[in-house]
Structures are given as structure tokens and as C-alpha cells.
C-alpha positions in Angstrom: -12.1 22.5 -6.3 -9.3 24.9 -7.2 -5.8 24.4 -5.9 -3.6 27.5 -6.5 -0.3 25.7 -7.0 1.8 28.7 -7.9 0.5 31.2 -5.3 3.2 32.7 -3.1 1.0 33.8 -0.2 -2.5 33.1 1.2 -3.7 36.5 0.0 -2.5 35.6 -3.6 -4.1 32.2 -3.3 -7.4 33.8 -2.3 -7.4 36.2 -5.2 -6.5 33.5 -7.7 -9.2 31.2 -6.4 -11.8 34.0 -6.6 -10.8 34.9 -10.1 -11.2 31.3 -11.3 -14.5 31.1 -9.4 -16.0 34.2 -11.1 -14.6 33.1 -14.5 -16.4 29.7 -14.1 -19.6 31.5 -13.2 -19.5 33.8 -16.2 -18.7 30.9 -18.6 -21.5 28.7 -17.2 -24.0 31.6 -17.2 -23.2 32.4 -20.8 -23.8 28.8 -21.8 -27.1 28.6 -19.8 -25.7 26.0 -17.5 -25.8 27.8 -14.2 -28.7 27.0 -11.8 -27.6 28.6 -8.6 -25.3 28.0 -5.6 -24.8 24.7 -3.8 -24.4 23.8 -0.1 -20.8 25.0 0.4 -20.9 28.0 -1.9 -19.8 26.3 -5.1 -21.9 26.6 -8.2 -24.9 24.4 -9.0 -24.4 23.6 -12.7 -26.6 21.6 -15.2 -23.9 19.4 -16.8 -24.9 16.4 -18.9 -21.8 14.4 -17.8 -19.5 14.4 -14.8 -16.4 15.0 -16.9 -18.0 18.2 -18.3 -17.3 19.8 -14.9 -13.5 19.1 -15.4 -13.6 20.6 -18.9 -15.4 23.7 -17.6 -13.0 24.2 -14.8 -10.0 24.0 -17.1 -11.5 26.6 -19.4 -12.3 28.8 -16.3 -8.7 28.6 -15.1 -7.5 29.7 -18.6 -10.2 32.5 -18.7 -8.8 33.8 -15.4 -5.4 34.0 -17.0 -3.7 31.1 -15.3 -2.0 28.0 -16.7 -3.8 24.8 -15.7 -1.6 22.3 -13.8 1.2 24.9 -13.4 -0.3 27.9 -11.6 -3.7 26.4 -10.7 -4.7 22.7 -10.4 -7.9 20.8 -9.7 -8.9 18.8 -6.6 -11.8 16.4 -6.6 -14.0 15.3 -3.7 -15.7 12.2 -5.3 -17.6 11.3 -2.1 -18.2 7.9 -3.6 -20.2 6.6 -0.6 -23.0 9.0 -1.6 -23.8 7.2 -4.8 -22.9 3.6 -3.8 -25.8 1.2 -3.6 -26.4 -2.5 -4.1 -22.6 -3.1 -4.6 -22.2 -0.6 -7.4 -21.7 3.1 -8.1 -24.6 4.8 -9.8 -23.8 7.8 -12.0 -27.4 9.0 -12.4 -26.8 11.9 -14.7 -25.1 9.6 -17.2 -27.3 6.6 -16.5 -24.2 4.5 -15.8 -23.5 1.9 -13.2 -19.9 1.0 -12.4 -18.2 -1.4 -10.1 -15.2 -0.4 -8.0 -12.7 -1.1 -10.7 -14.7 0.8 -13.2 -15.0 3.9 -11.0 -11.2 3.8 -10.3 -10.4 3.5 -14.0 -12.6 6.5 -14.8 -10.9 8.7 -12.2 -7.4 7.5 -13.2 -8.2 8.4 -16.8 -9.3 11.9 -15.7 -6.0 12.2 -13.8 -4.1 11.4 -17.0 -6.0 14.0 -19.0 -6.7 16.9 -16.6 -4.5 18.8 -14.1 -5.8 17.0 -11.1 -3.6 17.1 -8.0 -5.8 15.6 -5.3 -8.7 13.1 -5.1 -10.8 12.6 -2.0 -12.8 9.5 -1.2 -12.5 7.9 -4.7 -14.3 4.8 -3.5 -16.9 4.1 -0.8 -15.8 4.2 2.8 -16.0 0.4 3.3 -14.1 -0.4 0.1 -10.6 -1.1 1.6 -9.4 -3.1 -1.3 -10.5 -0.4 -3.7 -8.8 2.4 -1.8 -5.6 0.4 -1.6 -5.7 -0.3 -5.3 -6.4 3.3 -6.3 -3.6 4.6 -4.0 -1.2 2.1 -5.5 -2.2 3.2 -9.0 -2.1 7.0 -8.7 -0.7 7.8 -5.3 2.8 8.6 -6.5 1.4 11.5 -8.6 -1.7 12.7 -6.8 -2.8 13.2 -3.2 -5.4 10.5 -2.2 -7.4 11.8 0.7 -9.5 9.9 3.1 -12.5 11.8 4.5 -15.5 9.4 4.9 -12.9 6.7 4.7 -10.9 7.9 7.8 -13.4 10.1 9.7 -10.6 12.1 11.5 -9.8 8.9 13.5 -6.3 8.1 14.6 -6.8 4.3 14.5 -8.3 4.4 11.0 -5.4 6.6 9.8 -2.9 4.1 11.2 -4.7 1.1 9.8 -5.1 2.7 6.3 -1.4 3.6 6.2 -0.4 0.0 7.1 -2.6 -1.4 4.3 -1.3 1.2 1.8 -4.7 3.0 1.4 -4.7 6.8 1.0 -1.7 9.1 1.6 -3.5 12.1 3.2 -6.3 12.7 5.7 -9.0 15.4 6.0 -8.9 16.8 9.6 -12.5 17.8 10.6 -12.6 18.7 14.4 -16.4 18.4 14.6 -16.3 15.1 12.8 -14.0 13.7 15.4 -16.1 15.2 18.2 -13.3 16.8 20.2 -10.1 18.7 19.5 -8.1 16.1 21.3 -9.3 13.4 18.9 -8.8 15.6 15.9 -5.2 16.3 17.0 -4.6 12.6 17.6 -5.7 11.9 14.0 -3.3 14.6 12.8 -0.5 13.1 14.9 -1.2 9.6 13.5 -1.1 11.1 9.9 2.3 12.7 10.6 3.7 9.5 12.1 2.6 7.5 9.1 3.9 10.0 6.5 0.4 11.1 5.4 -0.4 14.6 4.2 -3.2 16.6 6.0 -5.9 19.1 5.2 -7.8 21.0 7.9 -11.4 21.2 6.8 -14.7 22.9 7.5 -17.9 20.8 7.1 -21.3 21.0 5.4 -23.8 22.9 7.6 -21.2 25.3 8.9 -21.6 28.4 11.0 -19.4 31.5 10.9 -17.1 30.2 13.6 -13.5 30.4 12.4 -11.8 28.1 14.9 -10.8 25.6 12.1 -8.6 28.3 10.6 -6.7 28.9 13.8 -6.3 25.2 14.2 -4.8 24.9 10.7 -2.3 27.6 11.4 -1.6 26.6 15.0 -1.2 22.9 14.2 0.9 23.7 11.1 -1.5 21.9 8.7 -0.3 23.0 5.2 -3.7 22.7 3.5 -7.1 24.3 4.2 -10.5 23.5 2.7 -13.4 25.8 3.7 -15.7 26.2 0.8 -16.4 28.8 -1.9 -17.1 32.5 -2.1 -20.9 33.0 -2.1 -21.8 32.1 1.5 -20.9 34.1 4.6 -20.0 31.0 6.8 -17.3 30.2 4.1 -16.1 33.8 3.6 -15.7 34.2 7.4 -12.9 31.6 7.3 -11.2 32.9 4.1 -11.2 36.4 5.7 -9.9 35.1 9.1 -6.9 33.3 7.4 -6.2 36.5 5.5 -6.2 38.5 8.7 -3.9 35.9 10.4 -1.4 36.2 7.5 -1.5 40.0 7.7 -1.0 39.9 11.5 2.0 37.5 11.2 3.6 39.9 8.7 7.1 38.8 7.6 7.0 35.7 9.8 4.0 34.3 7.8 4.8 31.1 5.8 2.7 29.8 3.0 2.8 26.2 2.0 2.8 27.1 -1.7 4.4 24.5 -4.0 5.4 22.2 -1.1 2.1 21.3 0.6 1.5 18.0 -1.2 5.1 16.8 -0.7 4.2 15.6 2.7 2.0 13.0 1.0 5.0 11.5 -0.7 4.1 13.1 -4.0 7.0 14.1 -6.3 7.1 17.9 -6.3 8.1 18.0 -9.9 4.9 16.2 -10.9 2.0 17.4 -8.7 2.5 19.8 -5.8 1.0 22.8 -4.2 -0.9 24.3 -1.3 -4.7 23.7 -1.5 -7.0 26.5 -0.3 
């Protein structure tokens, strides 16, 4: 995912993200790596390694005229539960099998070498020790987000904070089931000093409620998907309309959005769109 760190408004963040998106598509198409579009509007590439995606995105950021890590950063949704089986993590495209420590070390190495500012679900949802260890290792420099790990649940957010696991939560209203429960999870995050991201889900409709919740609840980060599917564009466009309607009173998180997670702003910071 793209994080427009240096953007000064939502409109600018949208344009920057779109420019990187199209640059990535052109580069992959030229190399014969583009196979189509995936579930949430992102590209479906044919990479031979997982790290190749990071290398490609850095090049795309540069192709679009931006400085990686300064103006535009990278956010990862590892979704580690999806490839966990029999006590190990299976990287099928690379024919590799890793334990929890091995997966954490791989991602930490990526953080050292690429402009990564946020990592979501770096280990499986039941791996409490692994999430705590990963947060302790990289949590001062990147946002460590719980999605499957926290499932928009206030009790889980509180427990994770107490054990030192994660420093941010993904807020998905239809994952919690009710707006009250989603708001409670956000409240717990704020009490525990966690950052927060308001997020759409897979299998979305063109409903734009999640955008109004992000603005109304003052959640500084928004994750809705990419630019090639209408249910995703509906949300981008609604946020653009809200910013236009607010006019001079509109405020964009910009370079401060990740600071709520306890991340030093001089190292890794910025609003994620």
C-alpha cells in the first residue's frame, strides 16, 4: 500500500496515490508482470518473490516523481494468518517455510531496507508472543497494526496494549458488527495510546459510511482500497467531497498521523490513505 507522507491535503494525497498506482501499472505491464486486478482494486502481479513487490513499488514511487520514504512511504498488510498452517508460515511462491521468528526477521529486514512505515498483522492472529516480540523490535519506528489480531474489539485492544503487542488498531465497523462496538474499540485504542485506521473491508459495496465515521470520529488514517473498482472509488470521492465541503476548516493528518502510535515523527510519520 501507498502512504502519501508529504501530502498537505486529502486531495493531494489522492492525486499522489493515483500517480504511484498508474506508474506501478505501467512498469509491471512493460515487464510482462501484470495479470489483472485483485479483490480491493490493487494490481494482480506475477512476481517470483514477495520482496519483488517492495522493489517494484519503490521504483513506481520514483517513476511518479516522488521521494520514497520522504514524500511517499509503503504500508504492508501481511495478513499472516492466511498462510499459517501446521505451526509454520508457508511462502508458496518462494517454496519457503518459516517459523514465527523467521517471518518476523524477514519483515524487520525489509523495514531496514525499504521505506516501510506501517505493518499490519505481521504474525498470525493467535501468536501473542510473536506480536509482542515484533512490536518490541520495530514498534518505535513503524506502526504495528492489529486487524485479524484485534478484530475491532475493545477488550482485545486493551489486552494487546497491556502485553505490549501492536501500537495501532484497524477499525472496521462491519467487523465489529455494530457502530457502538466499533466506537468502543476506538475508545480503547485512544485510552491505551494506540493509533487508529478506519477501514473498509473485502467484499465491499458502494456505501460510504466508513468515510463519514473516519471524519466524524477524528480517525487520522483511512484505508479503503485502490483505484480500479467502483466500491473503492466511491469512498475516495466521498472523502474528497467532504474536504471540499469543509473548506478552510478541513484538517489533514499529513505528517502527524502516525505520531499517535508513539512513533517518532522524525523517523516514520504520515497520514495513510
